[in-house]
N, CA, C and O of each residue as an XYZ file, in Angstrom:
644
protein
N       0.824     -1.196      0.000
C       0.000      0.000      0.000
C       0.866      1.257      0.000
O       0.629      2.181     -0.778
N       1.885      1.286      0.890
C       2.764      2.460      0.953
C       3.512      2.640     -0.361
O       3.748      3.764     -0.803
N       3.883      1.519     -0.985
C       4.592      1.594     -2.262
C       3.707      2.223     -3.336
O       4.183      3.016     -4.148
N       2.429      1.874     -3.340
C       1.500      2.457     -4.310
C       1.345      3.953     -4.063
O       1.304      4.740     -5.008
N       1.261      4.343     -2.800
C       1.137      5.770     -2.463
C       2.383      6.524     -2.915
O       2.283      7.648     -3.407
N       3.551      5.915     -2.752
C       4.794      6.552     -3.181
C       4.789      6.749     -4.693
O       5.166      7.813     -5.184
N       4.360      5.721     -5.435
C       4.328      5.839     -6.893
C       3.409      6.978     -7.322
O       3.741      7.733     -8.237
N       2.254      7.106     -6.665
C       1.324      8.180     -7.004
C       1.950      9.532     -6.709
O       1.864     10.447     -7.528
N       2.586      9.671     -5.531
C       3.206     10.945     -5.153
C       4.323     11.321     -6.128
O       4.410     12.476     -6.544
N       5.171     10.369     -6.496
C       6.259     10.643     -7.428
C       5.696     11.002     -8.796
O       6.196     11.917     -9.450
N       4.654     10.285     -9.238
C       4.042     10.570    -10.531
C       3.461     11.986    -10.537
O       3.622     12.716    -11.515
N       2.783     12.377     -9.448
C       2.207     13.719     -9.379
C       3.293     14.785     -9.423
O       3.145     15.793    -10.114
N       4.387     14.569     -8.688
C       5.482     15.531     -8.731
C       6.078     15.609    -10.129
O       6.418     16.695    -10.600
N       6.206     14.473    -10.791
C       6.770     14.451    -12.134
C       5.894     15.224    -13.107
O       6.401     15.907    -13.996
N       4.588     15.117    -12.940
C       3.678     15.806    -13.846
C       3.764     17.315    -13.672
O       3.514     18.057    -14.622
N       4.111     17.782    -12.486
C       4.159     19.209    -12.223
C       5.533     19.822    -12.474
O       5.657     21.046    -12.525
N       6.563     19.000    -12.632
C       7.892     19.557    -12.876
C       8.083     19.768    -14.371
O       7.601     18.987    -15.192
N       8.786     20.824    -14.704
C       9.054     21.108    -16.111
C      10.105     20.140    -16.631
O      11.124     19.904    -15.982
N       9.848     19.589    -17.790
C      10.777     18.616    -18.365
C      12.151     19.218    -18.602
O      13.155     18.513    -18.503
N      12.218     20.514    -18.914
C      13.491     21.143    -19.199
C      14.177     21.741    -17.982
O      15.271     22.292    -18.105
N      13.559     21.645    -16.812
C      14.156     22.225    -15.608
C      15.488     21.534    -15.313
O      15.579     20.310    -15.404
N      16.522     22.304    -14.959
C      17.839     21.701    -14.743
C      17.915     20.845    -13.477
O      18.790     19.986    -13.363
N      17.012     21.071    -12.535
C      17.060     20.342    -11.267
C      15.847     19.433    -11.150
O      14.724     19.825    -11.470
N      16.088     18.230    -10.693
C      15.036     17.248    -10.477
C      14.828     17.126     -8.973
O      15.801     16.944     -8.242
N      13.596     17.219     -8.487
C      13.297     17.119     -7.063
C      12.166     16.134     -6.861
O      11.127     16.228     -7.514
N      12.367     15.195     -5.963
C      11.328     14.245     -5.583
C      11.209     14.239     -4.067
O      12.214     14.166     -3.360
N       9.978     14.314     -3.568
C       9.703     14.246     -2.140
C       9.021     12.903     -1.895
O       8.020     12.585     -2.536
N       9.573     12.107     -0.953
C       9.034     10.771     -0.718
C       8.682     10.623      0.759
O       9.519     10.855      1.631
N       7.444     10.239      1.031
C       6.951     10.100      2.398
C       7.106      8.662      2.867
O       6.812      7.725      2.125
N       7.565      8.491      4.092
C       7.678      7.172      4.707
C       6.675      7.143      5.858
O       6.904      7.788      6.881
N       5.558      6.402      5.715
C       4.459      6.487      6.679
C       4.759      5.956      8.079
O       4.199      6.462      9.052
N       5.615      4.966      8.208
C       5.865      4.400      9.536
C       6.547      5.419     10.455
O       6.183      5.531     11.626
N       7.524      6.157      9.942
C       8.221      7.149     10.760
C       7.659      8.558     10.557
O       8.072      9.501     11.232
N       6.712      8.691      9.620
C       6.107      9.994      9.289
C       7.169     11.025      8.925
O       7.129     12.162      9.396
N       8.122     10.620      8.081
C       9.173     11.530      7.652
C       9.271     11.541      6.130
O       8.771     10.645      5.449
N       9.918     12.560      5.625
C      10.128     12.704      4.195
C      11.606     12.552      3.865
O      12.477     12.963      4.631
N      11.866     11.958      2.721
C      13.194     11.931      2.129
C      13.090     12.703      0.828
O      12.091     12.599      0.116
N      14.117     13.477      0.517
C      14.114     14.267     -0.705
C      15.242     13.785     -1.605
O      16.362     13.555     -1.150
N      14.934     13.635     -2.880
C      15.925     13.309     -3.889
C      16.114     14.553     -4.733
O      15.161     15.056     -5.329
N      17.336     15.050     -4.787
C      17.670     16.239     -5.565
C      18.703     15.829     -6.601
O      19.765     15.312     -6.253
N      18.395     16.057     -7.871
C      19.302     15.623     -8.923
C      19.534     16.686     -9.980
O      18.696     17.562    -10.192
N      20.666     16.600    -10.632
C      21.026     17.493    -11.727
C      20.771     16.735    -13.025
O      21.405     15.713    -13.287
N      19.844     17.237    -13.837
C      19.474     16.535    -15.072
C      20.643     16.416    -16.051
O      20.722     15.442    -16.800
N      21.546     17.390    -16.051
C      22.647     17.377    -17.009
C      23.748     16.398    -16.589
O      24.152     15.545    -17.379
N      24.232     16.519    -15.352
C      25.334     15.661    -14.899
C      24.843     14.296    -14.441
O      25.626     13.351    -14.347
N      23.538     14.187    -14.154
C      22.907     12.960    -13.639
C      23.350     12.649    -12.211
O      23.128     11.539    -11.727
N      23.974     13.611    -11.530
C      24.369     13.427    -10.142
C      23.186     13.740     -9.239
O      22.369     14.606     -9.554
N      23.093     13.033     -8.109
C      21.964     13.227     -7.205
C      22.402     13.035     -5.760
O      23.419     12.403     -5.474
N      21.600     13.601     -4.858
C      21.808     13.390     -3.430
C      20.465     13.062     -2.794
O      19.414     13.482     -3.278
N      20.514     12.317     -1.718
C      19.336     12.066     -0.895
C      19.462     12.926      0.349
O      20.515     12.956      0.986
N      18.398     13.621      0.693
C      18.389     14.490      1.865
C      17.462     13.871      2.896
O      16.318     13.530      2.593
N      17.959     13.730      4.103
C      17.221     13.111      5.210
C      16.720     11.715      4.874
O      15.534     11.437      5.048
N      17.596     10.821      4.392
C      17.131      9.475      4.043
C      16.701      8.693      5.284
O      17.231      8.890      6.378
N      15.733      7.805      5.089
C      15.230      6.932      6.146
C      15.826      5.552      5.904
O      15.682      4.996      4.814
N      16.489      4.997      6.906
C      17.193      3.731      6.750
C      16.298      2.632      6.172
O      16.729      1.868      5.309
N      15.069      2.556      6.643
C      14.158      1.490      6.209
C      13.736      1.612      4.750
O      13.180      0.663      4.198
N      13.981      2.743      4.114
C      13.554      2.931      2.722
C      14.732      2.980      1.756
O      14.592      3.450      0.627
N      15.881      2.501      2.192
C      17.079      2.562      1.339
C      16.871      1.828      0.017
O      17.310      2.308     -1.029
N      16.210      0.674      0.049
C      15.971     -0.087     -1.177
C      15.076      0.702     -2.120
O      15.348      0.783     -3.318
N      14.012      1.282     -1.582
C      13.103      2.092     -2.398
C      13.848      3.261     -3.030
O      13.703      3.531     -4.222
N      14.646      3.950     -2.221
C      15.371      5.120     -2.700
C      16.380      4.741     -3.777
O      16.491      5.427     -4.793
N      17.114      3.656     -3.561
C      18.101      3.203     -4.542
C      17.424      2.826     -5.861
O      17.952      3.093     -6.940
N      16.252      2.205     -5.759
C      15.506      1.824     -6.969
C      15.089      3.070     -7.754
O      15.213      3.096     -8.978
N      14.599      4.096     -7.064
C      14.183      5.325     -7.740
C      15.375      6.009     -8.412
O      15.268      6.476     -9.546
N      16.509      6.068     -7.710
C      17.719      6.670     -8.276
C      18.089      5.952     -9.572
O      18.406      6.588    -10.578
N      18.045      4.631     -9.536
C      18.386      3.833    -10.721
C      17.372      4.049    -11.845
O      17.755      4.211    -13.003
N      16.070      4.052    -11.505
C      15.028      4.245    -12.518
C      15.157      5.597    -13.218
O      14.854      5.714    -14.405
N      15.605      6.615    -12.488
C      15.751      7.948    -13.051
C      17.093      8.135    -13.761
O      17.353      9.194    -14.334
N      17.948      7.103    -13.723
C      19.238      7.172    -14.404
C      20.215      8.123    -13.730
O      21.033      8.759    -14.394
N      20.125      8.218    -12.398
C      20.988      9.134    -11.650
C      22.127      8.389    -10.968
O      22.093      7.167    -10.819
N      23.134      9.150    -10.559
C      24.288      8.604     -9.833
C      24.309      9.286     -8.463
O      24.444     10.506     -8.379
N      24.176      8.511     -7.410
C      24.091      9.041     -6.057
C      25.458      9.495     -5.560
O      26.430      8.740     -5.600
N      25.519     10.744     -5.090
C      26.767     11.298     -4.579
C      26.946     11.056     -3.091
O      28.066     10.840     -2.629
N      25.877     11.089     -2.348
C      25.959     11.004     -0.890
C      25.036      9.912     -0.403
O      23.836      9.926     -0.678
N      25.600      8.968      0.320
C      24.800      7.831      0.747
C      24.610      7.766      2.248
O      24.172      6.736      2.761
N      24.922      8.824      2.965
C      24.583      8.849      4.375
C      25.732      8.737      5.358
O      25.475      8.675      6.560
N      26.963      8.709      4.928
C      28.037      8.628      5.903
C      28.698      9.996      6.060
O      28.764     10.780      5.114
N      29.180     10.263      7.257
C      29.779     11.565      7.569
C      30.993     11.857      6.685
O      31.188     12.997      6.263
N      31.803     10.847      6.405
C      32.985     11.050      5.564
C      32.585     11.511      4.155
O      33.197     12.423      3.599
N      31.557     10.874      3.588
C      31.094     11.248      2.260
C      30.498     12.651      2.273
O      30.722     13.430      1.346
N      29.746     12.974      3.312
C      29.185     14.320      3.444
C      30.305     15.358      3.484
O      30.250     16.366      2.780
N      31.310     15.108      4.302
C      32.442     16.035      4.430
C      33.121     16.248      3.079
O      33.383     17.379      2.669
N      33.398     15.137      2.398
C      34.059     15.233      1.091
C      33.192     15.963      0.075
O      33.695     16.776     -0.700
N      31.884     15.676      0.072
C      30.983     16.337     -0.876
C      30.966     17.836     -0.648
O      31.027     18.610     -1.603
N      30.882     18.251      0.602
C      30.863     19.683      0.904
C      32.189     20.318      0.504
O      32.205     21.353     -0.162
N      33.296     19.708      0.903
C      34.607     20.302      0.646
C      35.026     20.222     -0.825
O      35.677     21.138     -1.328
N      34.664     19.147     -1.514
C      35.098     18.968     -2.898
C      34.100     19.482     -3.930
O      34.467     19.699     -5.085
N      32.849     19.679     -3.533
C      31.835     20.162     -4.480
C      31.411     21.592     -4.129
O      31.667     22.527     -4.888
N      30.767     21.749     -2.985
C      30.224     23.062     -2.608
C      31.330     24.083     -2.409
O      31.208     25.218     -2.870
N      32.408     23.705     -1.730
C      33.469     24.667     -1.435
C      34.322     25.027     -2.652
O      35.227     25.855     -2.544
N      34.047     24.419     -3.803
C      34.740     24.828     -5.028
C      33.973     25.930     -5.755
O      34.469     26.498     -6.729
N      32.766     26.230     -5.282
C      31.969     27.306     -5.875
C      32.540     28.655     -5.454
O      33.286     28.724     -4.477
N      32.207     29.734     -6.173
C      32.691     31.061     -5.777
C      32.256     31.402     -4.351
O      31.168     31.021     -3.918
N      33.106     32.117     -3.633
C      32.838     32.451     -2.236
C      31.556     33.214     -2.007
O      30.949     33.087     -0.943
N      31.119     34.016     -2.986
C      29.894     34.793     -2.806
C      28.643     34.052     -3.284
O      27.551     34.620     -3.302
N      28.802     32.789     -3.667
C      27.663     31.971     -4.095
C      26.735     31.748     -2.901
O      27.175     31.323     -1.833
N      25.445     32.040     -3.095
C      24.470     31.872     -2.016
C      24.112     30.403     -1.857
O      23.929     29.682     -2.838
N      24.014     29.973     -0.601
C      23.570     28.613     -0.296
C      22.513     28.710      0.798
O      22.479     29.673      1.563
N      21.665     27.713      0.860
C      20.529     27.716      1.770
C      20.591     26.485      2.673
O      20.047     25.437      2.325
N      21.251     26.603      3.832
C      21.364     25.451      4.729
C      19.988     24.947      5.164
O      19.096     25.737      5.472
N      19.830     23.640      5.184
C      18.527     23.056      5.500
C      18.222     23.036      6.989
O      17.057     23.136      7.375
N      19.225     22.910      7.821
C      18.975     22.779      9.249
C      19.788     23.798     10.033
O      20.786     23.452     10.666
N      19.363     25.041      9.989
C      20.006     26.074     10.785
C      19.071     26.408     11.933
O      17.883     26.651     11.718
N      19.593     26.421     13.143
C      18.746     26.619     14.319
C      18.891     28.017     14.910
O      18.504     28.251     16.055
N      19.445     28.941     14.140
C      19.609     30.311     14.622
C      18.831     31.304     13.765
O      19.058     32.510     13.863
N      17.926     30.821     12.936
C      17.090     31.694     12.126
C      17.734     32.179     10.842
O      17.146     33.003     10.141
N      18.913     31.697     10.512
C      19.579     32.095      9.270
C      19.098     31.182      8.152
O      19.179     29.959      8.262
N      18.602     31.776      7.085
C      18.082     30.961      5.983
C      18.975     30.970      4.757
O      18.772     30.185      3.831
N      19.962     31.853      4.747
C      20.871     31.924      3.602
C      22.275     32.234      4.098
O      22.460     32.932      5.094
N      23.242     31.710      3.395
C      24.640     31.919      3.737
C      25.404     32.011      2.418
O      24.799     32.005      1.346
N      26.713     32.095      2.495
C      27.545     32.037      1.295
C      28.565     30.921      1.478
O      28.809     30.454      2.591
N      29.142     30.512      0.381
C      30.174     29.481      0.447
C      31.307     29.951      1.360
O      31.790     29.184      2.193
N      31.731     31.199      1.209
C      32.839     31.715      2.016
C      32.496     31.733      3.503
O      33.340     31.388      4.331
N      31.269     32.131      3.857
C      30.861     32.127      5.265
C      30.921     30.717      5.843
O      31.408     30.518      6.956
N      30.427     29.743      5.086
C      30.442     28.363      5.578
C      31.873     27.834      5.700
O      32.199     27.133      6.657
N      32.718     28.170      4.733
C      34.126     27.745      4.774
C      34.838     28.263      6.015
O      35.628     27.549      6.632
N      34.554     29.506      6.376
C      35.318     30.146      7.456
C      34.622     30.143      8.805
O      35.291     30.194      9.837
N      33.286     30.084      8.825
C      32.575     30.259     10.085
C      31.795     29.047     10.587
O      31.440     28.991     11.764
N      31.525     28.089      9.725
C      30.748     26.926     10.165
C      31.602     26.071     11.096
O      32.624     25.532     10.671
N      31.196     25.939     12.366
C      32.045     25.234     13.337
C      32.308     23.770     13.005
O      33.337     23.231     13.414
N      31.427     23.125     12.291
C      31.662     21.721     11.920
C      32.502     21.614     10.656
O      33.369     20.746     10.548
N      32.239     22.502      9.698
C      32.918     22.390      8.410
C      34.341     22.924      8.422
O      35.080     22.740      7.455
N      34.734     23.583      9.509
C      36.123     24.037      9.635
C      36.990     22.990     10.327
O      38.198     23.180     10.475
N      36.376     21.884     10.751
C      37.119     20.788     11.377
C      37.828     19.948     10.321
O      37.526     20.037      9.131
N      38.772     19.132     10.775
C      39.366     18.141      9.870
C      38.309     17.080      9.596
O      37.305     17.005     10.304
N      38.528     16.269      8.581
C      37.575     15.217      8.232
C      37.347     14.273      9.409
O      36.204     13.940      9.723
N      38.413     13.845     10.053
C      38.287     12.909     11.180
C      37.540     13.528     12.359
O      36.739     12.859     13.011
N      37.802     14.805     12.630
C      37.084     15.497     13.712
C      35.600     15.639     13.363
O      34.736     15.460     14.221
N      35.315     15.959     12.117
C      33.940     16.086     11.644
C      33.186     14.771     11.830
O      32.061     14.764     12.332
N      33.792     13.675     11.434
C      33.169     12.350     11.570
C      32.862     12.059     13.029
O      31.774     11.582     13.353
N      33.809     12.341     13.905
C      33.611     12.093     15.338
C      32.424     12.896     15.877
O      31.602     12.367     16.625
N      32.338     14.168     15.495
C      31.229     15.022     15.938
C      29.904     14.470     15.411
O      28.958     14.297     16.179
N      29.830     14.196     14.112
C      28.577     13.750     13.499
C      28.116     12.399     14.036
O      26.916     12.153     14.163
N      29.066     11.527     14.348
C      28.710     10.203     14.865
C      28.278     10.235     16.329
O      27.777      9.238     16.849
N      28.466     11.367     16.994
C      28.135     11.460     18.429
C      27.210     12.631     18.743
O      27.312     13.215     19.822
N      26.316     12.985     17.834
C      25.428     14.123     18.056
C      24.404     13.864     19.161
O      24.136     14.751     19.972
N      23.834     12.666     19.202
C      22.840     12.315     20.226
C      21.801     13.424     20.396
O      21.587     13.922     21.502
N      21.168     13.800     19.306
C      20.215     14.902     19.330
C      18.929     14.521     20.054
O      18.467     13.385     19.940
N      18.348     15.461     20.796
C      17.067     15.195     21.459
C      15.935     15.225     20.432
O      16.124     15.636     19.287
N      14.764     14.786     20.866
C      13.582     14.849     20.016
C      13.332     16.313     19.648
O      13.304     17.163     20.538
N      13.149     16.632     18.358
C      12.884     18.016     17.964
C      11.655     18.573     18.677
O      10.635     17.892     18.787
N      11.753     19.807     19.159
C      10.677     20.416     19.952
C       9.378     20.571     19.181
O       8.301     20.471     19.769
N       9.451     20.811     17.885
C       8.243     21.047     17.089
C       7.810     19.831     16.266
O       6.979     19.962     15.367
N       8.365     18.645     16.563
C       8.059     17.467     15.751
C       6.581     17.125     15.771
O       6.039     16.672     14.763
N       5.916     17.334     16.909
C       4.496     16.994     17.013
C       3.615     17.958     16.217
O       2.456     17.646     15.943
N       4.143     19.115     15.845
C       3.439     20.068     14.989
C       3.857     19.857     13.536
O       3.022     19.880     12.632
N       5.160     19.649     13.319
C       5.699     19.561     11.960
C       5.234     18.317     11.212
O       4.890     18.403     10.034
N       5.217     17.164     11.873
C       4.846     15.931     11.172
C       3.398     15.986     10.686
O       3.149     15.706      9.514
N       2.431     16.338     11.545
C       1.057     16.434     11.018
C       0.931     17.473      9.900
O       0.188     17.262      8.941
N       1.648     18.586     10.017
C       1.588     19.606      8.960
C       2.172     19.060      7.665
O       1.621     19.293      6.589
N       3.291     18.328      7.759
C       3.885     17.719      6.561
C       2.922     16.726      5.925
O       2.860     16.612      4.701
N       2.178     16.013      6.749
C       1.228     15.039      6.224
C       0.083     15.720      5.494
O      -0.585     15.095      4.670
N      -0.154     17.003      5.788
C      -1.192     17.785      5.117
C      -0.559     18.801      4.161
O      -1.114     19.876      3.936
N       0.593     18.459      3.607
C       1.294     19.325      2.641
C       1.606     20.692      3.235
O       1.542     21.696      2.525
N       1.938     20.753      4.506
C       2.358     21.998      5.141
C       1.245     22.841      5.715
O       1.512     23.860      6.353
N      -0.007     22.441      5.504
C      -1.135     23.206      6.033
C      -1.270     22.928      7.521
O      -1.449     21.781      7.933
N      -1.185     23.980      8.324
C      -1.299     23.806      9.767
C      -2.697     24.149     10.247
O      -3.323     25.090      9.759
N      -3.176     23.378     11.205
C      -4.460     23.663     11.828
C      -4.212     24.527     13.040
O      -3.454     24.140     13.929
N      -4.844     25.707     13.098
C      -4.610     26.564     14.268
C      -5.108     25.891     15.536
O      -6.097     25.159     15.503
N      -4.415     26.136     16.676
C      -4.863     25.533     17.932
C      -6.259     26.032     18.289
O      -6.589     27.194     18.056
N      -7.073     25.146     18.854
C      -8.447     25.534     19.215
C      -8.540     26.135     20.595
O      -9.628     26.508     21.034
């Protein structure tokens, strides 16, 4: 059943995306954990990344990547993330705008140069970065009980009664 729902969601997204758009984006819902995984791909280079992948859906995600003819750059390990950021993103011009996905200080945009010089994790060595990422032990997100139901309704929030 969940697989059928995923196919419908991917088909709907495909119908709404422009065929000539340089970036391919797929949002995939995993009902058991109530989370989304995002597939972001470059139509020209065929390179892709998975954002917030769910371990239990790795087979599904790998199948979609293959069906779309993409090559996955990041598969979920801290070392690969570090290399991707340093070898791909940090080769862009310093004034190139980037939009970090998980900033907890209200910043929605940064530049490559700011991240290179000021990001406390990305200024570490690769080994130090891996150690930090492998030991985050993050608490339950404070807004998860609001965010998950809203995500299930395509972002529409119900005001408190």
